[in-house]
N, C-alpha and C positions, 0 to 999 in steps of 0.2 A: 431551659436554664436560668436562673436568676442570674441578675448581674452579678458578676464578681465582687466580692467584699473589697474593703478596704485591705490593701496588700499589707500583710504582715511586715516586721522586721526581718531583716535578712541577717544573717542566712536562712534559707527556707527549702522544704522539700514538697512535694505536691501528693497530698494523698486523696483518694476517692475510694469509693464501694463499685466493687464489680458486679455490672446489671444483672448477671445470670446467678451468681450464687450470693451475692451482698457480700463477701470478704472484701476487707480491706486491702488496696493497692497502692502501690507507689510507683510514679515515675522514675524509669530509670533510663541510664544511657545504653542503646544498642547499637552500637558503631556509629554513625552519624546521625541515626534516628533517637525517637523514644520508644518505650515499650511500657510494660507495665509490669509490677513483680510483686509477688506478696511478701518478698524478704526486705525488711525495712533498712539494713546495713547496705545494701544495692542502692536505694535511693538516690537520685543525683540532687545534689545540693546544689540552688541556685544563691551565688555569692555577689551577684551585683542585678540591677536592674535589667539589663538584656536577657540574664537567663531566668530571672522571674517571670517576664516577658514570653520567653519562648514556653516554661511551664505551662502558663496560663494559655495560649495559644492552643497546646497540645490537649487541656483540657477539655478547650470549645470542640475541638475537632474531633476528638474521644467522646464526649456526651452527644454531638450531633450523629454520630456513629451506633449511638444506643450500646454504646461498649461500659461505660460507666456512669454514677450518679454523683452528686454533690463531692464533686471535685473541687479543692481548695487549698492554698499554700498556707504551711503550717511554718511558723518560726522554729528553730532548732538550737542547738549547740552540740559541740562535738565531744562525745565522752571514748575514751580508748578507740579513736580512729573512726568510729559512728557517728551518723544525725541521730540525736536523741530530741524529740519536741520538748520545749520548755513548759509547756502547759500539762498538766496531771491527765486530762480528757485525751488528748492525742496518742500521751505516752503510753494510755492502755490500750489504745487502737493497736498501738505496735506490738502489743503483747498477746492479744487474744483474749479469752474468756477468763476471769479473774477467778472463776468458780471451781477450777480443776486445774491447778497449775504442771498437772502432769501429761494434759492435752494442749492442742492448739500450739502457735508459734512458739512458746515459752517452752515448748519441749522439744522444737523442733521437727516437729510434723506440719506438712501442709505448705511447707516453703519450696515453690518451683524457682527454676533459675529464670531470669529474664526472658519474658516473651511469651514463657509457657505457662500453664495452668496446672494447679495441684489437682 
């Protein structure tokens, strides 16, 4: 894993690609631990440096365990109680394929509860 890039502005979430299927996953709270979810609404939001450091440490461990690749923090804003990436590139990743709005995450398919795989 390359050195982590400069940390974005807070608040932020951690996103990555699942190594098995390439799908975008988000770090979420699973009790006191962290887990991956495909549902961006369940992403754990880091509002301070310790929270961001916890997410970065989770990314390093998960990369080392070969569960995810390309993990990085993304600055977000809150819209209707959900974290939404500020940049359009990451916003598209939370929605799924843009060529078929009737399929993918935007249609409610493939979103598994935290810690489970769709």
